[in-house]
PyMOL Python script that loads the backbone (N, CA, C, O; Angstrom):
from pymol import cmd

cmd.read_pdbstr("""\
ATOM      1  N   MET A   1      25.637   1.800  10.555  1.00  0.00           N
ATOM      2  CA  MET A   1      24.926   3.089  10.181  1.00  0.00           C
ATOM      3  C   MET A   1      23.521   2.565  10.997  1.00  0.00           C
ATOM      4  O   MET A   1      23.153   3.447  11.773  1.00  0.00           O
ATOM      5  N   GLY A   2      22.731   1.486  11.024  1.00  0.00           N
ATOM      6  CA  GLY A   2      21.521   1.298  11.403  1.00  0.00           C
ATOM      7  C   GLY A   2      21.759   1.219  12.739  1.00  0.00           C
ATOM      8  O   GLY A   2      20.699   1.009  13.329  1.00  0.00           O
ATOM      9  N   ASN A   3      22.929   1.317  13.657  1.00  0.00           N
ATOM     10  CA  ASN A   3      22.778   1.363  14.953  1.00  0.00           C
ATOM     11  C   ASN A   3      22.627   2.639  15.922  1.00  0.00           C
ATOM     12  O   ASN A   3      23.652   3.270  16.184  1.00  0.00           O
ATOM     13  N   LEU A   4      21.297   3.082  16.509  1.00  0.00           N
ATOM     14  CA  LEU A   4      21.103   4.175  16.871  1.00  0.00           C
ATOM     15  C   LEU A   4      20.901   4.056  18.707  1.00  0.00           C
ATOM     16  O   LEU A   4      20.034   3.436  19.323  1.00  0.00           O
ATOM     17  N   GLY A   5      21.747   4.677  19.108  1.00  0.00           N
ATOM     18  CA  GLY A   5      21.775   4.711  21.037  1.00  0.00           C
ATOM     19  C   GLY A   5      20.803   5.647  21.223  1.00  0.00           C
ATOM     20  O   GLY A   5      20.352   6.429  20.386  1.00  0.00           O
ATOM     21  N   PHE A   6      20.548   5.539  22.213  1.00  0.00           N
ATOM     22  CA  PHE A   6      19.905   6.664  23.093  1.00  0.00           C
ATOM     23  C   PHE A   6      20.141   8.234  23.038  1.00  0.00           C
ATOM     24  O   PHE A   6      19.266   9.100  23.028  1.00  0.00           O
ATOM     25  N   GLN A   7      21.449   8.399  23.006  1.00  0.00           N
ATOM     26  CA  GLN A   7      21.849   9.503  22.666  1.00  0.00           C
ATOM     27  C   GLN A   7      21.888   9.987  21.288  1.00  0.00           C
ATOM     28  O   GLN A   7      22.114  11.197  21.253  1.00  0.00           O
ATOM     29  N   GLU A   8      21.784   9.601  20.471  1.00  0.00           N
ATOM     30  CA  GLU A   8      21.309   9.819  19.246  1.00  0.00           C
ATOM     31  C   GLU A   8      20.029  10.255  19.083  1.00  0.00           C
ATOM     32  O   GLU A   8      19.826  11.206  18.329  1.00  0.00           O
ATOM     33  N   ILE A   9      19.068   9.689  19.696  1.00  0.00           N
ATOM     34  CA  ILE A   9      18.012   9.465  19.691  1.00  0.00           C
ATOM     35  C   ILE A   9      17.467  10.664  20.165  1.00  0.00           C
ATOM     36  O   ILE A   9      16.604  11.217  19.482  1.00  0.00           O
ATOM     37  N   LEU A  10      17.863  11.196  21.315  1.00  0.00           N
ATOM     38  CA  LEU A  10      17.771  12.275  22.187  1.00  0.00           C
ATOM     39  C   LEU A  10      18.017  13.543  21.523  1.00  0.00           C
ATOM     40  O   LEU A  10      17.361  14.583  21.569  1.00  0.00           O
ATOM     41  N   LEU A  11      19.284  13.211  20.780  1.00  0.00           N
ATOM     42  CA  LEU A  11      19.290  14.349  19.787  1.00  0.00           C
ATOM     43  C   LEU A  11      18.741  14.620  18.747  1.00  0.00           C
ATOM     44  O   LEU A  11      18.757  15.798  18.389  1.00  0.00           O
ATOM     45  N   ILE A  12      18.219  13.827  18.100  1.00  0.00           N
ATOM     46  CA  ILE A  12      17.215  13.845  17.044  1.00  0.00           C
ATOM     47  C   ILE A  12      16.032  14.420  17.834  1.00  0.00           C
ATOM     48  O   ILE A  12      15.739  15.599  17.638  1.00  0.00           O
ATOM     49  N   ALA A  13      15.420  13.785  18.594  1.00  0.00           N
ATOM     50  CA  ALA A  13      14.162  14.649  19.427  1.00  0.00           C
ATOM     51  C   ALA A  13      14.244  16.060  19.739  1.00  0.00           C
ATOM     52  O   ALA A  13      13.326  16.843  19.494  1.00  0.00           O
ATOM     53  N   VAL A  14      15.561  16.452  20.387  1.00  0.00           N
ATOM     54  CA  VAL A  14      15.959  17.932  20.262  1.00  0.00           C
ATOM     55  C   VAL A  14      15.730  18.503  18.993  1.00  0.00           C
ATOM     56  O   VAL A  14      15.104  19.544  18.793  1.00  0.00           O
ATOM     57  N   VAL A  15      16.283  17.755  18.105  1.00  0.00           N
ATOM     58  CA  VAL A  15      16.415  19.016  16.767  1.00  0.00           C
ATOM     59  C   VAL A  15      15.012  19.287  16.718  1.00  0.00           C
ATOM     60  O   VAL A  15      14.460  20.320  17.097  1.00  0.00           O
ATOM     61  N   VAL A  16      14.450  18.212  16.188  1.00  0.00           N
ATOM     62  CA  VAL A  16      13.296  17.769  15.432  1.00  0.00           C
ATOM     63  C   VAL A  16      12.058  19.051  16.911  1.00  0.00           C
ATOM     64  O   VAL A  16      10.999  19.419  16.402  1.00  0.00           O
ATOM     65  N   LEU A  17      12.210  19.384  17.923  1.00  0.00           N
ATOM     66  CA  LEU A  17      11.468  19.864  18.850  1.00  0.00           C
ATOM     67  C   LEU A  17      12.002  21.277  18.414  1.00  0.00           C
ATOM     68  O   LEU A  17      11.128  22.129  18.258  1.00  0.00           O
ATOM     69  N   VAL A  18      13.400  21.681  18.177  1.00  0.00           N
ATOM     70  CA  VAL A  18      13.761  22.871  17.977  1.00  0.00           C
ATOM     71  C   VAL A  18      13.198  23.708  16.605  1.00  0.00           C
ATOM     72  O   VAL A  18      12.847  24.883  16.495  1.00  0.00           O
ATOM     73  N   LEU A  19      13.256  22.690  15.682  1.00  0.00           N
ATOM     74  CA  LEU A  19      12.789  23.274  14.384  1.00  0.00           C
ATOM     75  C   LEU A  19      11.411  23.555  14.127  1.00  0.00           C
ATOM     76  O   LEU A  19      11.038  24.549  13.504  1.00  0.00           O
ATOM     77  N   PHE A  20      10.368  22.353  14.783  1.00  0.00           N
ATOM     78  CA  PHE A  20       8.976  22.416  14.572  1.00  0.00           C
ATOM     79  C   PHE A  20       8.429  22.989  15.749  1.00  0.00           C
ATOM     80  O   PHE A  20       7.323  23.502  15.579  1.00  0.00           O
ATOM     81  N   GLY A  21       8.787  23.030  16.621  1.00  0.00           N
ATOM     82  CA  GLY A  21       8.151  23.688  18.143  1.00  0.00           C
ATOM     83  C   GLY A  21       7.428  22.797  18.703  1.00  0.00           C
ATOM     84  O   GLY A  21       7.187  21.711  18.177  1.00  0.00           O
ATOM     85  N   GLY A  22       6.914  23.236  20.071  1.00  0.00           N
ATOM     86  CA  GLY A  22       6.028  22.309  20.540  1.00  0.00           C
ATOM     87  C   GLY A  22       4.774  22.030  20.364  1.00  0.00           C
ATOM     88  O   GLY A  22       4.269  20.994  20.795  1.00  0.00           O
ATOM     89  N   ARG A  23       4.036  23.061  19.611  1.00  0.00           N
ATOM     90  CA  ARG A  23       2.737  23.012  19.044  1.00  0.00           C
ATOM     91  C   ARG A  23       2.791  22.515  17.702  1.00  0.00           C
ATOM     92  O   ARG A  23       1.839  21.956  17.156  1.00  0.00           O
ATOM     93  N   LYS A  24       3.414  22.630  17.405  1.00  0.00           N
ATOM     94  CA  LYS A  24       3.486  21.966  15.591  1.00  0.00           C
ATOM     95  C   LYS A  24       3.596  20.320  15.696  1.00  0.00           C
ATOM     96  O   LYS A  24       3.199  19.746  14.682  1.00  0.00           O
ATOM     97  N   ILE A  25       4.033  19.545  16.671  1.00  0.00           N
ATOM     98  CA  ILE A  25       4.621  18.371  16.580  1.00  0.00           C
ATOM     99  C   ILE A  25       3.376  17.722  16.648  1.00  0.00           C
ATOM    100  O   ILE A  25       3.236  16.966  15.687  1.00  0.00           O
ATOM    101  N   PRO A  26       2.299  17.731  17.515  1.00  0.00           N
ATOM    102  CA  PRO A  26       1.005  16.965  17.682  1.00  0.00           C
ATOM    103  C   PRO A  26       0.272  16.846  16.254  1.00  0.00           C
ATOM    104  O   PRO A  26      -0.099  15.832  15.663  1.00  0.00           O
ATOM    105  N   GLU A  27       0.162  18.433  15.822  1.00  0.00           N
ATOM    106  CA  GLU A  27      -0.378  18.167  14.377  1.00  0.00           C
ATOM    107  C   GLU A  27       0.310  17.420  13.312  1.00  0.00           C
ATOM    108  O   GLU A  27      -0.235  16.622  12.549  1.00  0.00           O
ATOM    109  N   PHE A  28       1.773  17.806  13.328  1.00  0.00           N
ATOM    110  CA  PHE A  28       2.444  16.775  12.286  1.00  0.00           C
ATOM    111  C   PHE A  28       2.048  15.343  13.016  1.00  0.00           C
ATOM    112  O   PHE A  28       1.578  14.673  12.097  1.00  0.00           O
ATOM    113  N   MET A  29       2.022  14.763  13.906  1.00  0.00           N
ATOM    114  CA  MET A  29       2.098  13.233  14.293  1.00  0.00           C
ATOM    115  C   MET A  29       0.825  12.760  13.903  1.00  0.00           C
ATOM    116  O   MET A  29       0.715  11.580  13.570  1.00  0.00           O
ATOM    117  N   LYS A  30      -0.410  13.715  13.895  1.00  0.00           N
ATOM    118  CA  LYS A  30      -2.023  13.242  13.703  1.00  0.00           C
ATOM    119  C   LYS A  30      -1.793  13.219  12.054  1.00  0.00           C
ATOM    120  O   LYS A  30      -2.104  12.188  11.456  1.00  0.00           O
ATOM    121  N   GLY A  31      -1.362  14.116  11.468  1.00  0.00           N
ATOM    122  CA  GLY A  31      -1.498  14.319   9.954  1.00  0.00           C
ATOM    123  C   GLY A  31      -0.640  12.892   9.184  1.00  0.00           C
ATOM    124  O   GLY A  31      -0.956  12.236   8.192  1.00  0.00           O
ATOM    125  N   LEU A  32       0.586  12.767  10.152  1.00  0.00           N
ATOM    126  CA  LEU A  32       1.047  11.257   9.346  1.00  0.00           C
ATOM    127  C   LEU A  32       0.541  10.164  10.257  1.00  0.00           C
ATOM    128  O   LEU A  32       1.218   9.159  10.045  1.00  0.00           O
ATOM    129  N   GLY A  33      -0.523   9.913  11.337  1.00  0.00           N
ATOM    130  CA  GLY A  33      -1.175   8.647  11.671  1.00  0.00           C
ATOM    131  C   GLY A  33      -2.531   8.747  10.340  1.00  0.00           C
ATOM    132  O   GLY A  33      -3.042   7.751   9.827  1.00  0.00           O
ATOM    133  N   ARG A  34      -2.862  10.078  10.031  1.00  0.00           N
ATOM    134  CA  ARG A  34      -3.869   9.862   9.375  1.00  0.00           C
ATOM    135  C   ARG A  34      -3.289   9.438   7.856  1.00  0.00           C
ATOM    136  O   ARG A  34      -4.155   8.717   7.361  1.00  0.00           O
ATOM    137  N   GLY A  35      -2.421   9.562   7.128  1.00  0.00           N
ATOM    138  CA  GLY A  35      -1.599   9.608   6.140  1.00  0.00           C
ATOM    139  C   GLY A  35      -1.584   7.463   6.343  1.00  0.00           C
ATOM    140  O   GLY A  35      -2.262   6.608   5.773  1.00  0.00           O
ATOM    141  N   ILE A  36      -0.607   7.365   7.283  1.00  0.00           N
ATOM    142  CA  ILE A  36      -0.689   5.441   7.462  1.00  0.00           C
ATOM    143  C   ILE A  36      -1.973   5.234   7.566  1.00  0.00           C
ATOM    144  O   ILE A  36      -2.142   4.307   6.774  1.00  0.00           O
ATOM    145  N   ARG A  37      -2.865   5.452   7.963  1.00  0.00           N
ATOM    146  CA  ARG A  37      -4.350   5.237   7.899  1.00  0.00           C
ATOM    147  C   ARG A  37      -4.621   4.727   6.584  1.00  0.00           C
ATOM    148  O   ARG A  37      -5.021   3.603   6.279  1.00  0.00           O
ATOM    149  N   GLU A  38      -4.307   5.847   5.742  1.00  0.00           N
ATOM    150  CA  GLU A  38      -5.259   5.789   4.725  1.00  0.00           C
ATOM    151  C   GLU A  38      -4.269   5.071   3.669  1.00  0.00           C
ATOM    152  O   GLU A  38      -4.798   4.693   2.624  1.00  0.00           O
ATOM    153  N   PHE A  39      -2.738   4.823   3.855  1.00  0.00           N
ATOM    154  CA  PHE A  39      -2.357   3.984   3.179  1.00  0.00           C
ATOM    155  C   PHE A  39      -2.497   2.570   3.278  1.00  0.00           C
ATOM    156  O   PHE A  39      -2.574   1.790   2.329  1.00  0.00           O
ATOM    157  N   ASN A  40      -2.529   2.244   4.701  1.00  0.00           N
ATOM    158  CA  ASN A  40      -3.322   0.906   5.199  1.00  0.00           C
ATOM    159  C   ASN A  40      -4.626   0.687   4.431  1.00  0.00           C
ATOM    160  O   ASN A  40      -4.667  -0.219   3.598  1.00  0.00           O
ATOM    161  N   ASP A  41      -5.545   1.350   4.625  1.00  0.00           N
ATOM    162  CA  ASP A  41      -6.772   1.092   3.981  1.00  0.00           C
ATOM    163  C   ASP A  41      -6.816   0.831   2.570  1.00  0.00           C
ATOM    164  O   ASP A  41      -7.245  -0.208   2.068  1.00  0.00           O
ATOM    165  N   ALA A  42      -6.283   1.969   1.860  1.00  0.00           N
ATOM    166  CA  ALA A  42      -5.817   1.480   0.221  1.00  0.00           C
ATOM    167  C   ALA A  42      -5.202  -0.107   0.205  1.00  0.00           C
ATOM    168  O   ALA A  42      -5.725  -0.879  -0.599  1.00  0.00           O
ATOM    169  N   LYS A  43      -4.541  -0.413   0.727  1.00  0.00           N
ATOM    170  CA  LYS A  43      -3.492  -1.732   0.667  1.00  0.00           C
ATOM    171  C   LYS A  43      -4.774  -2.645   0.674  1.00  0.00           C
ATOM    172  O   LYS A  43      -5.163  -3.273  -0.310  1.00  0.00           O
ATOM    173  N   ASN A  44      -5.409  -2.640   1.968  1.00  0.00           N
ATOM    174  CA  ASN A  44      -6.197  -3.399   2.195  1.00  0.00           C
ATOM    175  C   ASN A  44      -7.395  -3.687   0.939  1.00  0.00           C
ATOM    176  O   ASN A  44      -7.735  -4.719   0.362  1.00  0.00           O
ATOM    177  N   ASN A  45      -7.742  -2.583   0.853  1.00  0.00           N
ATOM    178  CA  ASN A  45      -8.953  -2.333  -0.489  1.00  0.00           C
ATOM    179  C   ASN A  45      -8.351  -3.146  -1.597  1.00  0.00           C
ATOM    180  O   ASN A  45      -8.996  -4.142  -1.926  1.00  0.00           O
ATOM    181  N   VAL A  46      -7.267  -2.908  -2.208  1.00  0.00           N
ATOM    182  CA  VAL A  46      -6.634  -3.493  -3.411  1.00  0.00           C
ATOM    183  C   VAL A  46      -6.349  -5.066  -3.145  1.00  0.00           C
ATOM    184  O   VAL A  46      -6.660  -5.903  -3.991  1.00  0.00           O
ATOM    185  N   LYS A  47      -5.679  -5.448  -1.798  1.00  0.00           N
ATOM    186  CA  LYS A  47      -5.925  -6.891  -1.665  1.00  0.00           C
ATOM    187  C   LYS A  47      -7.076  -7.528  -1.608  1.00  0.00           C
ATOM    188  O   LYS A  47      -7.289  -8.641  -2.088  1.00  0.00           O
ATOM    189  N   LYS A  48      -7.835  -6.857  -1.032  1.00  0.00           N
ATOM    190  CA  LYS A  48      -9.512  -7.689  -1.210  1.00  0.00           C
ATOM    191  C   LYS A  48      -9.788  -7.675  -2.372  1.00  0.00           C
ATOM    192  O   LYS A  48     -10.099  -8.792  -2.786  1.00  0.00           O
ATOM    193  N   GLU A  49      -9.822  -6.628  -3.348  1.00  0.00           N
ATOM    194  CA  GLU A  49     -10.041  -6.582  -4.615  1.00  0.00           C
ATOM    195  C   GLU A  49      -9.712  -7.944  -5.320  1.00  0.00           C
ATOM    196  O   GLU A  49     -10.511  -8.721  -5.843  1.00  0.00           O
ATOM    197  N   LEU A  50      -8.084  -8.075  -5.191  1.00  0.00           N
ATOM    198  CA  LEU A  50      -7.522  -9.235  -5.950  1.00  0.00           C
ATOM    199  C   LEU A  50      -8.019 -10.185  -5.589  1.00  0.00           C
ATOM    200  O   LEU A  50      -8.509 -10.970  -6.401  1.00  0.00           O
ATOM    201  N   GLU A  51      -8.047 -10.405  -4.278  1.00  0.00           N
ATOM    202  CA  GLU A  51      -8.512 -11.891  -3.703  1.00  0.00           C
ATOM    203  C   GLU A  51      -9.922 -12.076  -4.191  1.00  0.00           C
ATOM    204  O   GLU A  51     -10.141 -13.195  -4.654  1.00  0.00           O
ATOM    205  N   GLU A  52     -10.929 -11.226  -4.192  1.00  0.00           N
ATOM    206  CA  GLU A  52     -12.482 -11.333  -4.926  1.00  0.00           C
ATOM    207  C   GLU A  52     -11.966 -11.520  -6.488  1.00  0.00           C
ATOM    208  O   GLU A  52     -12.452 -12.501  -7.051  1.00  0.00           O
ATOM    209  N   GLY A  53     -11.330 -10.964  -7.027  1.00  0.00           N
ATOM    210  CA  GLY A  53     -10.828 -11.384  -8.385  1.00  0.00           C
ATOM    211  C   GLY A  53     -10.304 -12.742  -8.845  1.00  0.00           C
ATOM    212  O   GLY A  53     -10.395 -13.246  -9.964  1.00  0.00           O
ATOM    213  N   MET A  54      -9.768 -13.198  -7.801  1.00  0.00           N
ATOM    214  CA  MET A  54      -9.353 -14.310  -8.128  1.00  0.00           C
ATOM    215  C   MET A  54      -9.996 -15.402  -7.690  1.00  0.00           C
ATOM    216  O   MET A  54      -9.568 -16.503  -8.038  1.00  0.00           O
ATOM    217  N   ASN A  55     -11.135 -15.304  -6.851  1.00  0.00           N
ATOM    218  CA  ASN A  55     -12.169 -16.008  -6.202  1.00  0.00           C
ATOM    219  C   ASN A  55     -13.444 -16.297  -7.058  1.00  0.00           C
ATOM    220  O   ASN A  55     -14.208 -17.260  -6.984  1.00  0.00           O
ATOM    221  N   GLU A  56     -13.481 -15.032  -8.032  1.00  0.00           N
ATOM    222  CA  GLU A  56     -14.606 -14.992  -9.331  1.00  0.00           C
ATOM    223  C   GLU A  56     -13.725 -15.948 -10.196  1.00  0.00           C
ATOM    224  O   GLU A  56     -13.985 -17.150 -10.147  1.00  0.00           O
ATOM    225  N   LYS A  57     -12.951 -15.613 -10.791  1.00  0.00           N
ATOM    226  CA  LYS A  57     -11.938 -16.703 -11.652  1.00  0.00           C
ATOM    227  C   LYS A  57     -12.053 -17.815 -11.292  1.00  0.00           C
ATOM    228  O   LYS A  57     -12.396 -18.489 -12.264  1.00  0.00           O
ATOM    229  N   ASP A  58     -11.910 -18.704  -9.978  1.00  0.00           N
ATOM    230  CA  ASP A  58     -11.769 -19.888  -9.916  1.00  0.00           C
ATOM    231  C   ASP A  58     -12.958 -20.407  -9.984  1.00  0.00           C
ATOM    232  O   ASP A  58     -13.084 -21.599 -10.266  1.00  0.00           O
ATOM    233  N   ASN A  59     -14.299 -19.409  -9.678  1.00  0.00           N
ATOM    234  CA  ASN A  59     -16.015 -20.055  -9.511  1.00  0.00           C
ATOM    235  C   ASN A  59     -16.495 -19.987 -10.984  1.00  0.00           C
ATOM    236  O   ASN A  59     -17.625 -20.344 -11.316  1.00  0.00           O
ATOM    237  N   GLN A  60     -15.403 -19.421 -12.001  1.00  0.00           N
ATOM    238  CA  GLN A  60     -16.232 -19.532 -13.321  1.00  0.00           C
ATOM    239  C   GLN A  60     -16.037 -21.049 -14.278  1.00  0.00           C
ATOM    240  O   GLN A  60     -14.899 -21.419 -14.566  1.00  0.00           O
ATOM    241  N   PRO A  61     -16.942 -21.641 -14.603  1.00  0.00           N
ATOM    242  CA  PRO A  61     -16.758 -22.422 -15.478  1.00  0.00           C
ATOM    243  C   PRO A  61     -15.487 -22.276 -16.610  1.00  0.00           C
ATOM    244  O   PRO A  61     -15.217 -21.322 -17.341  1.00  0.00           O
ATOM    245  N   THR A  62     -14.906 -23.422 -16.484  1.00  0.00           N
ATOM    246  CA  THR A  62     -14.144 -23.127 -17.749  1.00  0.00           C
ATOM    247  C   THR A  62     -14.338 -24.083 -18.874  1.00  0.00           C
ATOM    248  O   THR A  62     -14.442 -25.310 -18.865  1.00  0.00           O
ATOM    249  N   THR A  63     -14.369 -22.997 -20.089  1.00  0.00           N
ATOM    250  CA  THR A  63     -14.748 -23.649 -21.341  1.00  0.00           C
ATOM    251  C   THR A  63     -13.487 -23.464 -22.575  1.00  0.00           C
ATOM    252  O   THR A  63     -12.817 -22.435 -22.654  1.00  0.00           O
ATOM    253  N   THR A  64     -13.349 -24.403 -23.305  1.00  0.00           N
ATOM    254  CA  THR A  64     -12.462 -24.531 -24.477  1.00  0.00           C
ATOM    255  C   THR A  64     -13.175 -24.627 -25.521  1.00  0.00           C
ATOM    256  O   THR A  64     -13.963 -25.535 -25.784  1.00  0.00           O
ATOM    257  N   THR A  65     -12.809 -23.270 -26.441  1.00  0.00           N
ATOM    258  CA  THR A  65     -13.424 -23.194 -27.525  1.00  0.00           C
ATOM    259  C   THR A  65     -12.181 -23.781 -28.380  1.00  0.00           C
ATOM    260  O   THR A  65     -11.046 -23.786 -27.904  1.00  0.00           O
ATOM    261  N   THR A  66     -12.439 -24.223 -29.539  1.00  0.00           N
ATOM    262  CA  THR A  66     -11.480 -24.667 -30.636  1.00  0.00           C
ATOM    263  C   THR A  66     -12.280 -23.852 -31.956  1.00  0.00           C
ATOM    264  O   THR A  66     -13.471 -23.981 -32.239  1.00  0.00           O
ATOM    265  N   SER A  67     -11.555 -23.227 -32.468  1.00  0.00           N
ATOM    266  CA  SER A  67     -11.951 -22.768 -33.927  1.00  0.00           C
ATOM    267  C   SER A  67     -11.359 -23.405 -35.055  1.00  0.00           C
ATOM    268  O   SER A  67     -10.224 -23.881 -35.039  1.00  0.00           O
ATOM    269  N   SER A  68     -12.225 -23.414 -36.159  1.00  0.00           N
ATOM    270  CA  SER A  68     -11.534 -24.118 -37.300  1.00  0.00           C
ATOM    271  C   SER A  68     -11.485 -22.788 -38.584  1.00  0.00           C
ATOM    272  O   SER A  68     -12.382 -21.978 -38.822  1.00  0.00           O
ATOM    273  N   THR A  69     -10.364 -22.888 -39.147  1.00  0.00           N
ATOM    274  CA  THR A  69     -10.035 -22.238 -40.096  1.00  0.00           C
ATOM    275  C   THR A  69     -10.086 -23.050 -41.410  1.00  0.00           C
ATOM    276  O   THR A  69      -9.451 -24.091 -41.580  1.00  0.00           O
ATOM    277  N   THR A  70     -11.174 -22.284 -42.633  1.00  0.00           N
ATOM    278  CA  THR A  70     -11.183 -22.810 -43.599  1.00  0.00           C
ATOM    279  C   THR A  70      -9.931 -21.987 -44.558  1.00  0.00           C
ATOM    280  O   THR A  70      -9.390 -20.975 -44.111  1.00  0.00           O
ATOM    281  N   SER A  71      -9.610 -22.493 -45.745  1.00  0.00           N
ATOM    282  CA  SER A  71      -8.954 -21.592 -46.351  1.00  0.00           C
ATOM    283  C   SER A  71      -9.423 -21.664 -47.822  1.00  0.00           C
ATOM    284  O   SER A  71      -9.557 -22.787 -48.307  1.00  0.00           O
ATOM    285  N   SER A  72      -9.691 -20.558 -48.593  1.00  0.00           N
ATOM    286  CA  SER A  72     -10.427 -20.717 -49.963  1.00  0.00           C
ATOM    287  C   SER A  72      -9.039 -20.609 -51.182  1.00  0.00           C
ATOM    288  O   SER A  72      -8.222 -19.699 -51.041  1.00  0.00           O
ATOM    289  N   GLN A  73      -8.932 -21.342 -52.026  1.00  0.00           N
ATOM    290  CA  GLN A  73      -8.325 -21.430 -53.279  1.00  0.00           C
ATOM    291  C   GLN A  73      -8.911 -20.446 -54.260  1.00  0.00           C
ATOM    292  O   GLN A  73     -10.128 -20.387 -54.432  1.00  0.00           O
ATOM    293  N   ASN A  74      -7.921 -19.549 -55.009  1.00  0.00           N
ATOM    294  CA  ASN A  74      -9.181 -18.984 -55.943  1.00  0.00           C
ATOM    295  C   ASN A  74      -8.250 -20.111 -57.557  1.00  0.00           C
ATOM    296  O   ASN A  74      -8.756 -20.114 -58.679  1.00  0.00           O
TER     297      ASN A  74
END
""", "prot")
cmd.dss("prot")
cmd.show_as("cartoon", "prot")
cmd.util.cbc("prot")
cmd.orient("prot")
């Protein structure tokens, strides 16, 4: 199912051209490019924030706290 030949790709291109028309395809591609760019920017921002958070965690001094509990009897 994943093997697309030249004829299949050409058929898909003709169908897209007929459905959308020659003027709408550049607008569609421009919008698609913007969407992909925004997705990649968001992905990179999340990755950067995670790396910064991990670096902050690694740079913090580790302190161990022990708490003692007292029990009272009536």
